[in-house]
N, C-alpha and C positions, 0 to 999 in steps of 0.2 A: 504494501499498500503505499503511495507516494506520500511523503511528509505532509501532513496537513498545512503546516505552519507555510508550506512555498506557494500557495494560492494567494492571487493578489487581495480577496476579499476576507474578512473576516470568518465567514461560511456561507454555505451555498444553501438556499432554500428548498431543503428537501422536504416533500411535503405538495405545494400546489394546490393544497386540498382546502376547503372552507370546512369549518367545524363549529358548529353551533352548540352551545353548551348554554344552559338556562342560566338568565342573568349574566351573562357575560358577553361583552364584544370587545375584541382586544384588536385594533385596527392597527397600532403598531407592528404587531409580529404577523400582520396578514391573514389574521383570524377573524371572520366576521361572523354575524347571526346570519342563521338560514331565513330564505323569504316566504317559507310557509310549504315545501315541497317542489318549488319550479312550476308552480299553476300558470306563470304568466310567460309568455315568449318574446323573447327579445333579440330580433336580428339586426347585428352591427357587420357591416362589410367593409374594411380597409383597403381598399387596392387603386391603382390607376385604372382607368378604364381600357387601356390598350392591352393587346396579350401577352403574357407572361411569356419572356424568351428566356429558355435554360441556356448553358453554357455550351451544348450541344447544338444550339440555334435549331430546335425540333418545329418545323412548320405546322406542327398540329397540336402545338401548345395551347391551352386553355385559358381562358379569362377567368379571373377570381369567381366570377359571378357564376359561370359555367361550372366551376370545380366545385362551387358549394351547392349548386342544383343537382350534381351527381352523387356527392358524396356524404351530403348533411342526413339523409335518411337513414344512413348506418351508422351514426354516431350517437353514443349512448350518454346520457343523463345518468349519472349513477350517485345513490344514498346510499350509503353504509351505516347502519345504524350501532353505534358503540353501547355494549353495556357496561353499566356501573358496575365498579368493582371493589372491593373491600378492602381497606388499606389498613395498614398497622393499628392497633389499638391506642399507640403511642402517639399516631397524628392526629392533633387538634381538630382537623376538619371532618374525622369519620370517613365516610365513603365517598369516594370520588364519584363527581358527576358524569354521565353520559351525555351522550348527544348525537348528532349525525352529520356524517362526514360526506362531503359530496365532490365528485371528483368527475371523470371524463373516461369513455372507452370507445370501443368502435367492433363491428361486427365483423368476423372474419371467414365465416363459412353458412351454410345453409343449415347447419345442426344448431345454430344460435350458439355457437362460441362469440364469448366478446372478451377481448383483451383491452387491459389496462394496466395501471402502476399498481406493484403489490402494496405500497403506502397508502392508496388510496383505498383498500379493502381490509388492512390489517389491522385484526382486535375485533372484526366487526361479528355481531351476532345475526344479522340480517341484510341482504342485499336487494335492492332493486334498481332496474333500470329501465328509462324511457328512452325509446329510438327516436328521431327526429323530432319534427316542431309540434305532431300531432299525434305521436303515437302514445299508445296506453302503458301505463305502467306494469310492468312484470316483475315478478318475482325471479331471483337469480343465487345458484349457489356458486359458491368458490370451488372450481375444481382444483385447483394448485396455485402457488406463488412461490416464487424465487427471488429470495432479499439478494442476493447477490447481483442480479441484473435489474432489479426491481420490476419484474413483470409478473402479472398474475393472468391468469383465464379463468373467465365465468362461464356458468351455462346459464342460457334463458331458461325457466321451467315453464314457461307460458307458451302462447301461439307462436310457433317459428315456421309459418306458411309463406310468410310475405316478407322475409327478411330483404335486405340489401348489401351483401357483404361488399366490402371494401378491396379493391386491389391490393397486394402486398407486391410493393417494388423491390429496388435492389440498391441498398444504402451505402453498398461499395462504390456507386458511380456518382454520388453527390458532390460537386463540386462549389467549391468557393464562387458565388455570386449567382447560383442557381438562384431562381424564384421560389418559394415554398409559400403555403397557405396553412396556418392551423385552424380547427375547428373544434371547440369545446366550450366549457361552462364556467368561463371566469367570474368568481365571487357568485355564481350561483346564475348567472345570466346565461341560461341556456341557449343552445344553437348560435355564438357568436362566432365570427370568421375573423381572422388578421391574416395579415401579409407580410412577406419581407422576403429576405433573402437568407442562403447557406452563409454564415459569417467566415465560419470555420469547421473542419473537419478532423478527424482522429484526435479528439481531446478525450481527456482523463477525468471523470465527476466519479463523486463519492456515493457509494451504493447504501441504502439504509441500515447493511449490518456492517459498515465500517470499510468493506472491501473499495476494491475500483470498477468501476464501469469503462470499458475501453471503445475508443471509435465512436465516441459519442458525437452527435452534430450539435454546431452552436448556430443559434439563428439571431436574427434580431426582431423577427415577427412577434409582436407582443403576446405574451406569456403571463398568465397572473394564476393566484392560487385558484384550484377550481379547474384548470385547463390538465392537471396532471392526468394520466392515462388517453388523452385524446390524439389523433392522428397528427401528424407533420406530412404535408402532401407535397408533392413536386408539381411541375407545370403540365401533367398530364394527368394528374389527379389520384396518382399511387400513392399509397402510404411508404413514407421514407424512415419515419421515426414515431416516438412514443412521446408526447412533450411530456417532459417529467421534473426539469427543474430552472430554478431562476438564480441568476447571481444577484445579491442585494446586499449594500455594504450597511444597511440599516434594517434588515429585517422587513424593509417594505414592499411595494409592489415593482412591477417592471421597471428595469430600467435599460433594456434594448439587448441584454444579455441572457438568452434561454438556451437549454438544453435538450436534446431528444435522445432518447436511447434508440441505437440503431437496429432497423426492421430485422436485418438479416440476424443480429441475436435475438431478438424477439422471435422470430420465426422457429429459431431451433428451439429455445428453453418452450416456447407453446406445443410444438410438436410432443416434447417429452412428456410434459403436464398432461395434454389430453389423452396420451396413451399410457397414463398412469407408470410412466417411468419417474426414476429419482433423478433429479437433477443433479450433476456433480460437477465439481469445478477444481482443476488442479491448484495447487497450494507449494508456494516455496518455502514461506514462512521467515521472510525479513522484511523489514521499513526501511526506507532510505531516501536520500535526495539526491538530486542532480550535483554532479562535480563539475562547479566552476572552475575557470584559473582564478578567481579570487580566494575560493577555499584552497585550490591547490597550492599557491603562493602562500597563504596563511600557514598550512600546516608541512610547506616543503614537500608535495608529493609530486611523483615523476609523472604519471599520466596528468593532463589536463581538463580530460573530459571523461565521462563514464558515471556509474551509480554509486556514490558512497553509501556504503551499508552501514546505518545507523543502530538496527537492534536486530537480533536474531530469535524468533521464536525460540523456546525450551526444548529440546527433544523433538523438533520439528524438521524437516526434508534438509534444509540448508546448514541448521546444525550438526546433522548427523554424517554432512559432507566434509562438515570443518571449515565452513563459512565464520568469519568471526565479527562481531560486532564492535561499534566504535565505543570507546571509554574515557573521552577525555570531552567536556563540554564546553563550549565555547561560544562566542557572538563573533558572526563575519558579517559585516554590511548592516547591523541592527538586527539580526536575523541568528536564532540559537543553532549551532551545530554540533552534534555530536560524531567527533572525528577518531581517528584510531584504529577504524575499522577496515575490512577488506573494500576495495574497488573494483567493482564487476564493468570491465572493458569489454567483453566481447560475450555472446550467447551464441553457442552453435556456431562459432566462429566468425560471427556478423558482429560488426563493431556496433556498440551503443553509446550513444551519447547524453543518456539521463535514463532516470527510473523509469518513463514511460516506454523506453524499449523493452526493459526486463519485463515490464507489466505486462505488456502485449505479447511477448514469446510465451509468457505462462499461460496467459489466458488461450494461447492457440493449442494448448496441450490438453491431455486429459489425463487424471490421477492413475499412476503408474507410470507414466511416459518417462523419458529420461531427458536432464537439459545439460548441455556441457557448457560452464562458465569458466570464463578466463577471467582471473581476478590478479591483484595487485596489491603486494602486502610490503611495506615498507622497503617498496624498491624492485621487491623479488615478484615476479610474475609466475602462475601455474594456472593448471587446467585442473579443474576437480567435476564429477559427473554427480548429477543430484538426481535420486529418483522423487518426481515429485509425489506429494501426497494427496490428500483429499479435504478440502477445504473446510474450515471448522463453521460453525453457525454465525461467528462474529469475528471481529478481527481482533478483538481483547483476548480470546482463548486462544 
């Protein structure tokens, strides 16, 4: 997991959901009261009137209105009822309050499967979905969820005879500058469309369990709490991502930096969940940061780039292979750095420039696969082979 302290903002708004809790409205944290179940339909379309032109200059590109008309019937307004939980008797507030979390999702097949974020339905005792502007509210059950990728699959339990599954695209083709449209339910305002571009690709974002989601798509299409789980669509109206997070320096709303879980990742996880399989992820068992020239100079390190290992999970795969963590805490450029550990300079013979490269390499493997790491320790370079393990439930384990 890439060190949290290396991110430009203090935190990422995991959630993007609206939670209504009796007697509490907290606008400062992006949490607002529910409007009563989404009975009022508000449609907002933000886009230029001309056709959206992707980087490929596809002449068949659609307008935002055409994309909305084509895909909005398959977008779901999700309400997840949270149960009240009994807290410790030493808690002066006694029983914690429940509430209704709202988010978004979209239909992926004619069997009634709906794709959304895991954090939208986390801890839910019951879930309902409403499709499109005039769709009836139907019960749904959670088929499965994977907090390592923030993906969940629901099954509509009502009528599935008139569904409008969305076309799933190929997120590996997303390029900076490509136009995109997000459809969802920000702040409970159902059936809202916003438009923007792909701002960056191959981003690393934090998963709800503290691990890292690779190859996320960054966009400036306005995304707010309640958009979570909704589709990010390309100029053909195909889903290339699941809108999941926003960056916000003060816990507020959209500032033009949002992230989507790539649909290629979501498709793989959804297939496993629908087929009853157990989702597994490879685990190396280290955390670290990018080795910059400033850090290298400060600690007199020979390599000028790579991944600096700051901590190693006890008895984890890396520890068993002899990878060592840092033991010196210092400040470099105002940021804390734990130095003295190994520096990973290559994975499977391919040079790495930082932790993102290591994370991507691990994510491409399965538990039990082997990874060859080239590491530098106090000027000496060596190669070690790590047998990857099965990722624990959260990054703290």
